[in-house]
C-alpha positions as CSV (number, residue, x, y, z in Angstrom):
1,M,-9.1,2.8,-36.1
2,Q,-8.4,2.1,-32.4
3,L,-5.8,3.6,-30.1
4,F,-5.0,1.7,-26.9
5,V,-3.1,2.3,-23.7
6,N,-2.7,-0.7,-21.4
7,Q,-2.4,-0.1,-17.7
8,L,-2.4,3.7,-18.1
9,T,-2.7,4.2,-14.4
10,N,-4.1,2.7,-11.2
11,V,-6.6,3.9,-8.7
12,D,-6.7,3.3,-5.0
13,F,-10.1,3.7,-3.3
14,S,-12.8,2.1,-1.1
15,Y,-16.4,1.4,-1.9
16,L,-19.6,0.3,-0.2
17,D,-20.7,-3.3,-0.8
18,A,-23.9,-5.0,0.3
19,Q,-22.3,-8.1,1.6
20,R,-18.7,-7.1,2.4
21,G,-19.3,-3.6,3.9
22,L,-16.4,-1.1,3.5
23,V,-13.9,-2.5,1.0
24,G,-10.5,-1.1,0.0
25,E,-9.6,-1.7,-3.6
26,T,-7.0,-1.0,-6.2
27,W,-7.6,-1.2,-10.0
28,L,-5.5,-0.9,-13.0
29,A,-7.1,1.3,-15.8
30,S,-6.7,0.5,-19.5
31,V,-8.3,2.5,-22.4
32,I,-9.3,2.1,-26.0
33,L,-10.3,5.0,-28.2
34,D,-12.3,4.4,-31.4
35,G,-12.4,7.0,-34.1
36,V,-11.2,8.4,-37.4
37,L,-7.7,9.8,-38.1
38,D,-7.3,13.5,-37.8
39,E,-5.0,15.7,-39.9
40,Q,-2.0,14.4,-38.0
41,G,-2.9,10.8,-38.8
42,M,-3.9,10.2,-35.2
43,V,-7.1,9.1,-33.4
44,C,-5.8,11.2,-30.4
45,D,-2.3,12.1,-29.2
46,F,-1.0,9.8,-26.5
47,G,-0.1,12.7,-24.4
48,V,-3.6,14.0,-24.4
49,V,-5.0,10.6,-23.6
50,K,-2.6,10.1,-20.7
51,K,-3.0,13.6,-19.3
52,T,-6.8,13.8,-19.6
53,L,-7.5,10.3,-18.2
54,R,-4.9,10.2,-15.5
55,Y,-5.9,13.7,-14.2
56,W,-9.6,12.8,-14.3
57,L,-9.3,9.4,-12.6
58,D,-6.9,10.9,-10.0
59,D,-9.5,13.6,-9.2
60,Q,-12.7,11.6,-9.4
61,L,-11.9,8.1,-8.2
62,D,-8.5,7.9,-6.5
63,H,-8.4,8.1,-2.7
64,R,-12.3,8.5,-2.6
65,L,-15.2,6.4,-1.3
66,L,-17.3,5.1,-4.2
67,V,-21.0,5.0,-3.3
68,P,-23.8,3.3,-5.4
69,T,-26.7,5.8,-5.3
70,E,-29.3,3.4,-6.7
71,S,-29.0,0.8,-3.9
72,E,-31.8,0.4,-1.5
73,R,-29.1,0.0,1.2
74,L,-28.1,3.6,1.0
75,T,-29.6,6.7,2.8
76,H,-27.7,10.0,2.1
77,Q,-28.0,13.7,1.8
78,C,-25.6,16.5,0.8
79,I,-25.6,19.6,2.8
80,D,-23.3,22.7,2.6
81,G,-20.5,20.8,0.8
82,R,-20.7,17.7,3.1
83,I,-22.2,14.3,2.6
84,I,-23.9,12.3,5.4
85,L,-24.8,8.7,4.6
86,T,-25.8,5.5,6.1
87,W,-25.1,2.1,4.5
88,Q,-26.8,-1.1,5.6
89,S,-24.5,-4.0,4.8
90,D,-24.8,-7.6,5.9
91,K,-22.0,-7.0,8.4
92,G,-23.7,-4.1,10.0
93,D,-24.5,-0.3,9.4
94,I,-21.8,2.1,8.2
95,E,-22.2,5.8,8.8
96,L,-20.1,8.6,7.2
97,N,-20.1,12.4,7.6
98,C,-17.3,14.1,5.6
99,P,-16.5,16.7,3.0
100,Q,-18.3,15.9,-0.3
101,E,-15.0,15.8,-2.2
102,A,-14.0,12.6,-0.3
103,V,-16.9,10.7,-1.9
104,T,-17.9,9.8,-5.5
105,L,-21.6,9.1,-6.1
106,I,-22.1,6.6,-8.9
107,T,-25.4,6.0,-10.5
108,T,-25.6,2.2,-10.1
109,D,-27.0,-0.3,-7.7
110,S,-23.5,-1.9,-6.9
111,I,-20.0,-0.9,-7.4
112,T,-18.2,-3.2,-9.8
113,A,-15.5,-2.7,-12.4
114,V,-18.1,-2.9,-15.2
115,S,-20.6,-0.4,-13.6
116,T,-17.9,2.1,-12.6
117,S,-16.4,1.9,-16.1
118,A,-19.8,2.6,-17.6
119,W,-20.3,5.6,-15.3
120,C,-16.9,7.0,-16.1
121,R,-17.4,6.8,-19.8
122,E,-20.5,8.9,-19.5
123,Q,-18.6,11.5,-17.6
124,L,-15.7,11.6,-20.0
125,K,-17.7,11.9,-23.2
126,A,-16.9,15.6,-23.8
127,S,-13.2,15.3,-22.8
128,F,-11.8,14.1,-26.1
129,P,-11.6,15.4,-29.7
130,V,-14.7,15.2,-31.9
131,N,-13.1,12.5,-34.1
132,V,-13.1,10.1,-31.1
133,D,-16.4,8.1,-31.4
134,Q,-16.1,5.8,-28.5
135,L,-14.1,5.3,-25.3
136,T,-13.7,1.9,-23.7
137,L,-12.3,2.0,-20.2
138,T,-11.4,-1.2,-18.4
139,F,-10.7,-1.7,-14.8
140,T,-8.8,-4.8,-13.6
141,P,-7.2,-5.8,-10.3
142,E,-3.5,-6.6,-10.2
143,H,-2.7,-10.3,-10.6
144,I,-1.5,-11.6,-7.3
145,D,-0.6,-15.3,-6.9
146,S,0.1,-15.1,-3.2
147,A,-1.5,-13.6,0.0
148,F,-3.2,-10.2,-0.2
149,Y,-5.9,-8.2,1.7
150,H,-8.3,-5.3,1.2
151,Y,-8.0,-2.5,3.7
152,S,-9.3,1.0,4.3
153,H,-7.9,3.8,6.4
154,G,-7.4,7.5,6.8
155,L,-4.4,9.6,7.5
156,K,-5.4,12.8,9.4
157,K,-1.9,14.3,9.2
158,H,-1.5,14.0,5.5
159,N,-1.6,17.2,3.4
160,G,-3.0,15.2,0.3
161,N,-6.0,13.0,-0.3
162,C,-4.8,10.3,2.0
163,Q,-6.4,12.3,4.8
164,R,-9.8,11.1,3.6
165,I,-11.1,8.8,6.3
166,A,-12.5,6.0,4.0
167,H,-10.1,5.3,1.2
168,G,-8.2,2.1,0.7
169,H,-6.1,-0.4,-1.2
170,R,-5.8,-4.0,-2.3
171,S,-2.3,-5.1,-1.2
172,R,-0.1,-8.1,-1.2
173,I,1.9,-9.0,1.8
174,E,5.2,-10.8,2.1
175,I,6.5,-12.1,5.5
176,F,10.0,-13.7,5.9
177,R,10.8,-15.8,8.9
178,N,14.6,-16.3,9.5
179,G,15.2,-15.3,5.8
180,E,12.6,-17.7,4.4
181,R,9.2,-16.6,3.0
182,S,6.4,-17.9,5.1
183,D,3.1,-18.6,3.2
184,E,1.6,-19.7,6.5
185,L,2.1,-16.3,8.1
186,E,1.1,-14.4,5.0
187,Q,-2.2,-16.3,4.7
188,Q,-2.9,-15.8,8.4
189,W,-2.7,-12.0,8.1
190,A,-4.5,-11.9,4.8
191,Q,-7.4,-13.8,6.3
192,R,-7.3,-11.7,9.5
193,W,-7.3,-8.4,7.5
194,Q,-9.7,-9.4,4.8
195,D,-11.9,-6.3,4.1
196,I,-10.5,-4.6,7.2
197,Y,-10.5,-0.9,8.5
198,I,-7.2,-0.2,10.0
199,G,-7.9,2.6,12.5
200,T,-5.7,4.7,14.8
201,A,-6.7,4.2,18.4
202,A,-6.4,8.0,19.1
203,D,-9.0,8.7,16.5
204,L,-11.6,6.4,18.2
205,C,-14.2,8.7,19.8
206,S,-16.7,6.1,21.1
207,T,-17.9,2.6,21.1
208,D,-21.6,1.9,20.4
209,D,-22.7,-1.2,22.2
210,S,-26.5,-1.0,21.5
211,S,-27.3,-3.7,24.0
212,E,-25.6,-6.0,26.4
213,G,-24.3,-9.0,24.6
214,S,-25.3,-7.5,21.2
215,S,-23.3,-8.4,18.1
216,D,-24.1,-4.9,16.7
217,K,-21.1,-3.3,18.3
218,R,-19.5,-0.4,16.4
219,Y,-16.5,1.9,16.5
220,H,-16.9,5.6,15.9
221,F,-13.8,7.4,14.4
222,A,-13.5,11.2,14.0
223,Y,-10.7,13.7,13.3
224,D,-10.0,17.1,11.7
225,A,-7.7,17.3,8.8
226,P,-6.7,20.1,6.2
227,Q,-9.8,19.2,4.0
228,G,-12.2,19.4,6.9
229,H,-13.9,17.3,9.7
230,F,-14.3,13.5,9.1
231,E,-16.5,11.0,11.0
232,L,-16.9,7.2,10.3
233,T,-18.8,4.6,12.3
234,L,-18.6,1.0,11.3
235,P,-19.0,-2.5,12.8
236,R,-16.2,-3.4,15.3
237,S,-15.8,-6.8,13.5
238,Q,-14.5,-4.9,10.5
239,C,-11.9,-2.8,12.4
240,Y,-8.3,-3.4,13.6
241,L,-6.8,-0.8,15.9
242,I,-3.2,0.2,16.1
243,D,-1.5,2.7,18.5
244,T,0.0,4.8,15.6
245,D,-1.1,6.4,12.4
246,T,-1.8,4.0,9.6
247,T,0.9,4.9,7.0
248,V,2.2,1.9,5.2
249,E,5.5,2.4,7.0
250,L,3.8,2.1,10.4
251,I,1.6,-0.8,9.2
252,A,4.7,-2.7,8.2
253,E,6.3,-1.9,11.6
254,H,3.3,-3.1,13.5
255,L,3.1,-6.3,11.5
256,A,6.8,-7.1,12.1
257,S,6.7,-6.4,15.8
258,T,3.4,-8.3,16.3
259,V,4.7,-11.4,14.4
260,A,8.0,-11.2,16.2
261,A,6.3,-11.1,19.5
262,S,4.5,-14.3,18.7
263,L,7.7,-16.1,17.6
264,P,10.4,-15.4,20.2
265,G,13.9,-15.8,18.9
266,Q,12.9,-15.5,15.3
267,S,14.0,-12.8,12.8
268,I,11.0,-11.3,11.0
269,L,11.0,-9.2,7.8
270,V,7.7,-7.8,6.5
271,R,7.2,-6.2,3.1
272,A,3.8,-4.5,3.3
273,Y,2.3,-3.1,0.1
274,E,0.1,0.0,-0.4
275,G,-1.7,-0.8,-3.7
276,I,0.6,-1.8,-6.6
277,N,4.4,-1.8,-6.6
278,K,4.9,0.4,-3.6
279,G,5.1,-0.1,0.1
280,A,7.5,-0.4,3.1
281,L,9.9,-2.9,4.7
282,A,10.1,-3.4,8.5
283,Q,12.4,-5.9,10.2
284,Q,12.7,-7.3,13.7
285,L,15.8,-9.1,14.4
286,A,16.1,-12.1,16.8
């Protein structure tokens, strides 16, 4: 007998990729449980499935940085509750120094939906009743038939897990020009913000220009938040700076004002998403 729950929840996170660097992502999580019926005629109570899996995924994956520990690109150490790592991507080195709870170390050589699912199943083996023989956990991205981008960020003023300096989302974007949806503008920003880190200018501590004219130029961000001290260094080519914090409300406002400034006399409305089915609206009138 099998019990299934489609799209049980979704997780928003970032991960380290050999080619792409730091990548923000959002996955929908679905589950199938194989087992025999218990005395209630159930494989497992839906309430138990939802509570157990949602809590675990929220705690272990959501708003974290996923790191593949078997990759040769990684150098890391854990000291006194902190993790210090360097990741060598094709786009340049990434360095992170932060509380260990902001990172999930996954035993794999690359972060994919399949490898992450396999790791999660191993961790969850003991979390369900003995009559459950097998757990199948599937991660899938949201189907988006228009423009979207992957972004990472951190919110130092947030009291929850959004304060973690390297977490992210896969988000659609909708831009309206004089009341009409503009595919051209949406695609422009989706391309501009592909695999981007949206940073707050005030959190920028230094710029590393290793040599005159070098392409290896990096930004170093740092801040203190309720969970501790966070530092992140990454290639400047993967960064986009704004003058405010990077809440979805302020991202939407920045997009609307920037687009409007390039199109004088036009009314602009931006619907910016943060992951799935949530986000903010901002408008600039002509």
